[in-house]
N, C-alpha and C positions, 0 to 999 in steps of 0.2 A: 660575532658580533653581530649586532642589530642596530643598524643606523638608520634614524627616522629623519629625513629631510623635511625642517618647517618649511624653508625657503631656499633658494638654491645657494644660499651664501651661511646658514646655520642650521646644523643636524643636531638632534638629542640621539642620546644612546643609554640603555642601562649599563652597567657596570664593565669596564673593558679590562684587561689586562696586559702586562707590559710587553708582552709579544704580538700583541695587535698594533703596535705602532707603526709598524713597516707596512701592512696591510691599509692602515688609516691614510698614511702618506700619499700610498700608490690609489687610492680613491680619490686623491685630489685634496686631503684635507691639508691645513697648513698650520692651523691653530687648533689646541685641543685645551678647553677649559674643566678642570676637574671641580665640580659643584658636591664632592662627597666629603664629608668631614674623617679625619683617619681615626677618630674613635669609633667609627663603624664596621669598620674595615680590618682585615688580618694587614701585619707589618707590610707582606711583598705587594700591597696593594696603595700603601702611603704615600703622599704628593712627593716627598723625597724621591722615593724608588721611582714612581711614575715620571716624575720630572726628567731623570736621568736617561731611562727610555725613551721618553719622547724626543729629547734633544738628541740621543743617539741617532735618532730616525730622521732627523733633520726637522724636527717639529717645533714651534713655541708652545709652551706649555704655560698655562696660568692655573693657580690654584685659586678657587673663590668656596671655599667650605660652606654649603648651605645647610641649615638644621632644620629638618621639616616641622612643617609648624611655628618656625620662628624665625622667619627671613627677615633680614634686618634692611634697612634702607642703604646701609653700608654693602650689603650683598648685591643689591641691585644697582649700584653705583659702579660697582667692581664689574658686574656682567657688563655693565653698558660700557665703561672704559675698553674693557678686552674686545667685545664686539666691534667696536670704534677702532682702536689701535691696532689690533692684532691683524696680520695678514689673513686671507680667506681664502676658501671658505674654511669655517669654524665646526669643531665637531665639539660638544659640551655633553658631559657624562656624569651622571649619580648612580644610585641603586636601579631606577626605572626608567628615567629619562622625566620624570615628572617635575620634577625640583627645576631641571635644566630648561623646561618649558615655561614654569612659572616665573623664574628670574628674566627669561627671555620677554615675556610678554610685558612684565613689569617695567622693564628696561623700554620697552617701546610704546608703552602707556601715553597717551596724548598725541603721537604721531601716526597711529593706526587705530581703527575702530575698536572698539571692544568686542563687536562681533568677529571680525580678524582675527584678533588675538586670543580669543576662545575658539574660534573654528578650527584655524588652521590646527593647533595641537589636537583638536577633537578627532581628525581625521586619523590618529595614531593612538587614539583610545585616552587620552588625557581631558580628564573634565576640570575645567579651570572654571566654569561658571559660577563658582563660589568667588571670584575674583572681580565680576562684573562692576558691583557698585565700586571699586576701588578705579578700574579702570575706566569706567564713563565720568568719574570725578576728575581724573587726569585729564580727559578731552575736554572738560568745561573750562580747566586752568588753561590749557593749552591755547 
């Protein structure tokens, strides 16, 4: 596992496996958000199997499949709701952690500066500079 803590309460990771949930729980995470669509992965990693393994480890599991290059308003709303409602700290995962960083940034647009929302994920190699116009527009509305 390669957990990258963007904040003290939200981390991202590349794809995890069912056998990782005990370690995730032991690391202090309470909620796991799956940002990976089932169509991208093997059946043993589909949301249903991952949910069962997460819940068996005592974790809250949220499925919010994000299609790369086609993030929807519903994805952002769902991620924000999961961040707000879920007990934390939260670990979100996808193929590389990038999509989980993008929906995190969009969920916080208008509440944090664009520089922060781009700079924090950049520490882990995620380039969200392409989001700057959207993040800055949200800040002017907020």
